[in-house]
C-alpha positions in Angstrom: 60.7 -7.6 342.2 59.6 -10.7 340.4 62.1 -13.4 339.7 62.1 -12.6 336.0 62.7 -8.9 336.8 65.7 -9.8 339.0 67.1 -12.1 336.2 66.7 -9.3 333.6 68.3 -6.8 335.9 71.3 -9.1 336.4 71.6 -9.8 332.6 71.4 -6.0 331.9 74.0 -5.2 334.5 76.3 -7.9 333.1 75.9 -6.7 329.5 76.7 -3.1 330.6 80.1 -4.2 331.9 82.8 -4.3 329.2 85.0 -7.4 329.2 87.3 -6.7 326.3 90.6 -7.5 328.0 91.4 -3.9 329.0 91.3 -2.6 332.5 88.8 0.2 333.2 91.6 2.7 333.9 93.2 1.9 330.5 89.9 2.4 328.7 89.4 5.7 330.6 92.8 6.9 329.5 92.2 5.9 325.9 88.7 7.5 325.9 90.2 10.7 327.2 92.8 10.9 324.5 90.3 9.9 321.8 88.1 12.7 323.1 90.9 15.2 322.4 91.3 13.7 319.0 87.5 13.9 318.4 87.6 17.6 319.3 90.6 18.2 316.9 88.8 16.3 314.1 85.6 18.3 314.7 87.4 21.7 314.7 89.4 20.7 311.5 86.2 19.5 309.9 84.5 22.8 310.6 87.5 24.8 309.4 87.6 22.8 306.2 83.8 23.3 305.6 84.5 27.1 306.2 87.2 27.0 303.5 84.8 25.1 301.1 82.1 27.7 301.6 84.3 30.8 301.4 87.3 30.2 299.1 87.7 32.8 296.3 90.0 33.3 293.4 91.0 31.9 290.0 91.3 28.4 291.4 87.9 28.6 293.1 86.3 25.5 291.5 89.2 23.1 292.0 89.8 24.2 295.6 86.1 24.2 296.4 86.0 20.6 295.3 89.2 19.7 297.2 87.8 21.2 300.4 84.5 19.5 299.9 86.1 16.1 299.5 88.3 16.6 302.6 85.3 17.9 304.6 83.3 14.7 303.7 86.2 12.5 304.7 86.7 14.4 308.0 82.9 14.1 308.7 83.3 10.4 308.5 86.3 10.4 310.8 84.5 12.5 313.4 81.8 9.8 313.5 84.3 6.9 313.7 86.2 8.5 316.5 83.0 9.1 318.5 82.0 5.5 317.9 85.4 4.2 319.0 85.0 6.1 322.3 81.5 4.5 322.7 83.0 1.1 322.0 85.1 1.5 325.1 82.0 2.2 327.1 82.5 5.9 327.5 80.5 8.8 326.2 81.9 11.0 323.5 81.9 14.8 324.0 79.5 16.5 321.7 79.1 20.2 322.5 81.0 23.0 320.9 82.1 24.1 324.3 83.6 20.7 325.1 85.3 20.5 321.7 86.9 24.0 322.1 88.1 23.1 325.6 89.7 19.8 324.4 91.2 20.7 321.1 94.8 21.4 320.3 93.8 23.5 317.3 92.7 27.1 317.0 89.1 27.7 316.1 89.8 29.8 313.0 92.9 31.4 311.5 93.9 35.0 312.3 93.9 36.0 308.7 90.8 37.3 306.9 91.8 36.2 303.4 89.6 33.9 301.5 92.1 32.7 299.0 93.0 29.1 298.6 96.6 29.4 299.6 95.7 31.0 303.0 93.1 28.3 303.7 95.5 25.5 302.6 98.4 26.7 304.8 96.1 26.9 307.8 94.5 23.5 307.2 97.9 21.9 306.6 99.2 23.1 310.0 96.2 21.5 311.6 96.6 18.2 309.8 100.2 18.1 310.8 99.3 18.7 314.4 96.8 15.9 314.3 99.4 13.6 312.7 101.9 14.3 315.5 99.2 13.7 318.1 98.2 10.4 316.4 101.8 9.2 316.4 102.0 9.9 320.2 98.7 8.0 320.8 99.7 5.0 318.7 102.7 4.5 321.1 100.6 5.3 324.2 97.7 3.0 323.3 99.7 0.1 322.0 102.8 0.1 324.3 101.6 1.7 327.5 97.9 0.8 327.6 97.9 -2.5 325.8 95.0 -1.3 323.5 96.1 -2.5 320.1 92.7 -2.0 318.6 92.8 1.7 319.4 96.4 1.9 318.3 95.5 0.4 315.0 92.5 2.7 314.7 94.7 5.8 315.3 97.3 4.5 312.9 94.7 4.4 310.1 93.7 8.0 311.0 97.3 9.0 310.9 97.7 7.6 307.4 94.5 9.3 306.3 95.7 12.7 307.6 99.1 12.2 305.9 97.3 11.7 302.6 95.1 14.8 303.1 98.1 16.8 304.1 99.9 15.6 301.0 97.0 16.8 298.8 97.1 20.2 300.5 100.9 20.5 300.4 100.8 19.6 296.6 98.4 22.5 296.1 100.8 25.1 297.5 
């Protein structure tokens, strides 16, 4: 290797290491929990899109728009969670198989109704599940793992899910 190649290799190696004040083991634990959250967000996003596509009934137009707005917000959340995982120098899961293995949520509801009330009840349960999981992670990330950035990130997600759940609950 030429001297310049050795120098570039050292610089590249140094830049690949993360020095953000968090031990590698803490970042790994946070990335693992964020991967579960990413899977939950992806499954909920898919279920919300399904509701948007298939809702029927006298309130079709209003609920079609509600589900669309929530799907778009969830799509943004999915991207932000994946980017948070990458910011910790870990790779985000990205296959359907991985998401289904990691998620706390069920893939689709057992019912075959396409009315808004059935969709809303199912989606509300999932939002509440994510809210609980976020609360647990805020404590874990901030108190136990000293990752206040991820704790703040998850707190913002928690508030977003509380608002989406409120809109669903108000529609029941």
